[in-house]
N, C-alpha and C positions, 0 to 999 in steps of 0.2 A: 225529716223534709216530707210532704207531700207535694206525690206529683197529684195533677187532676184533668183525667182529662173531661173536655166538656160534654154536657149531652148535646140530644140533634139527632142523631148523627154525624149529620154535616151542615153544623153551626162554628160557630166559633167563640171563642175566649172575650167577653166584654172588655174593654179599656175602661175600668168607670169602679170609682170604690167599690168595694163587694164589701156588706157588713160579715159574709162567712169567711170570707180570709183574715180580717181583722181581727175575727176570734182565735183564729190560729196563732197570728201572726204574734199576738199579744198573750201568746203563752209561751213562746219560746221558737215556734216551730215556723221555720221556711215554705212557701208554699209553691208552686213551679205549674201555669196553667200551660199546658198545650195546644197546641193547635195544630192534629196531625191533619199526616197527608189524609183528606175529606173536605176539610173544614173553610168553609167555605169563607172569599176574601183578597182568595187569593187567585183565580181564573177557575174553570170549567177546568183546564185540564188535571190541575190538582184537586179538586172537589170530586170531581168522575174520576181519578183514583182510585179511588175505596171502591167502588162497585165489586162487590165478588170478593172481595179482600177485610171486607171488616172483621174483625178479632187478628186484623194477621194487622197491615201493614198500624192503625193507631197503634195498637202494641208493642209494636217495632218503634215505631217515634216514640212513645212514652219513657220506653226502654232505652233508648239512647242517647236522652236528652237526661236522663236518672245518671247513666255511667258519668256522661259528659259532665256532668257539674258532683261526680264521687272521685272524678278521678281529675277536674282541678282545686279541690278544695274545699266546696260551697257548698258539702252534704258528707253526712258521716256512711259507710258501707253499712256499716249494722243498725240505721237508723231511717230506713230510707221508706216511704206508704207510698199506698198508691188507693184513690181514692175514687167514685165517682157515680153522679144519681141520672139516674133513666139509660141513656144508651152509656155512661160515661161508665156508672155501673156494672155495664158489661166487658167494658173494656178494662176496667180494675178485675171482674172475675177473669178475664181470659189470662191475662197478663201474668197470673199467679199461678198458670197453667203452665207454666215451662221455666226451667233455674234462672233467674235472673235478681237483679238488684231489689226488689220489693220482700220486704220484713215480712206485712202481715196487705191484707188488700180490708175496703170498706167500701159496699155496693150500695146503694139508695135506690128504691123505688127501680129496682134494677130491672132491665130485659135479660131472662136466660137464657128463653130461646128466639133468635132471629124468626126461622119458618110461624114458629106463632106468633111470632110478630105480628107479619102482616097480614094475618086477620082480625086482630086486637087494634091495632095503632088507629091516631084517627082515620078516615072514611081516606080523607085526602091526601096521605102521607103511606098509603097503602103499597101504589106503585111503586115508590119512589124505596118504600124497604124492600120490596120483591129482588131488586138489585143488588143492591147492598151484598148479603149472605151470602157466603162461597160457601161449599161443601164439608161437613161436618163442624157445624157453627156453635151448635149448641153447648152453654156450659155444662162437661160434665165431672160430676163428682170424683169420680176415678181418676183425672187429670190434674187436682188440685195441689199445690204443694205449698201452698204457706196457708198459716191462718184469714180466717176471715168475718170479719161481722156483719151479719144483714139489717138491715135499718128497708122496712117494709107497713108499706099501708094495706090493710083488710078489704077495703074500698077499691082496692086500683084495677081500675075496667082495661087500662093499655099494659101493665105489667101486672096481668091474673094469680095474685096469691100464692096462688098450689104449686106453681111452679118453684117458685121462691123455697116454700116448707119441703118440698120433695128434695131442694138440692138442700139446705138445711140437713135435716137427718141423716140423706148422707155424709157429708162433711164430718156431724157429729157422730157416726159414727166411727170416723177415721179420727176424731181429733181433731180433726179444723175448721172448727166452729167456735168462734168466739164467744158470738154471742146470736140468736137470732129474735130481732126488736119485731112484733107485731102491734102494727098502732090501730088502737079500731076505731072505725069513721072514718078514717082518713084514704083518700083516694094518690092517685098517680102524683101529686102536689107538694109537699108539706109547706100550707101555707100562711099558716098559722103558728102564729109565732112563739105561742107553747111548748105547741109538736117539733117547730123545728129547732127551737132550744133542748130541745130532751136529744134528738135525736144528734147532737153537734156535741155534748155531755159526753155522750155515749161513745163517741164516735173518739171526740182525746184523750175520753180512761182509756180506751182498747192501747192506744196510742204508747200512753206514759205505762200500762203493765209491764210494752215490749221494750221502752225503756229501765225499766224498775231489774226484769229480770235480766236486761247486757249490762245492767249497773251504773246506766248512765243516769246524771238527775240534771235536772234541767234548773234547780235550785230557786223555784218560781214557788209565789204563794199569792191568796188571794182571801178577802173577805167573803163568808160563805150569808146569809138573811141575818146569821143574829147576831149581829156584826165579827165575829170569832176568825182569827187566822187560819188560815184552812194550808198545810205542804203540798203542793200538785205535784213533788218530784218522788 
């Protein structure tokens, strides 16, 4: 199961066809989108709850959802992942900085330091960014407890790659870096179809590695570009 905090951070999960969701469900994964405290669409009080609590309430809500689905038998305890982009990437990284149900985190175009984001965010978003983060908000490699896959555009002006590269090096030293994928010529958004496809393939391969190590087989196959059947499990 893949838990996905939305980007934003005070955005919401869109109730529409999502091809990224289809990519994972067609490969045997359940996908759970979480509208955590701070999401829009539930009233001002709910949205303002995240002020000063970014990296706390969003993580708590994602963890609560995951634990609920584990307890009711909808997900395997040893095969729950968290994945997010931009602000969602920040939530995913913070989620593996504490004990919990997540086996691996995937962070794409992730914000690593909310304080830095107050000056790199689009100008209209900076006042909002300033009220979100509380103290000790930066993702610290020393606090990360689970493996992490990082995917980041080299030309990202919103979440500078330097922050992510520094985190990647520190995680590598602790043997918690699955991989750091640097995307040349790519900014904050993976809008190019080929780039997004490569990122998703890397993400699913990271999940499959965890499942293989745990002895879990999805029993899935697909055809490659040469018409050959490839075992995904």
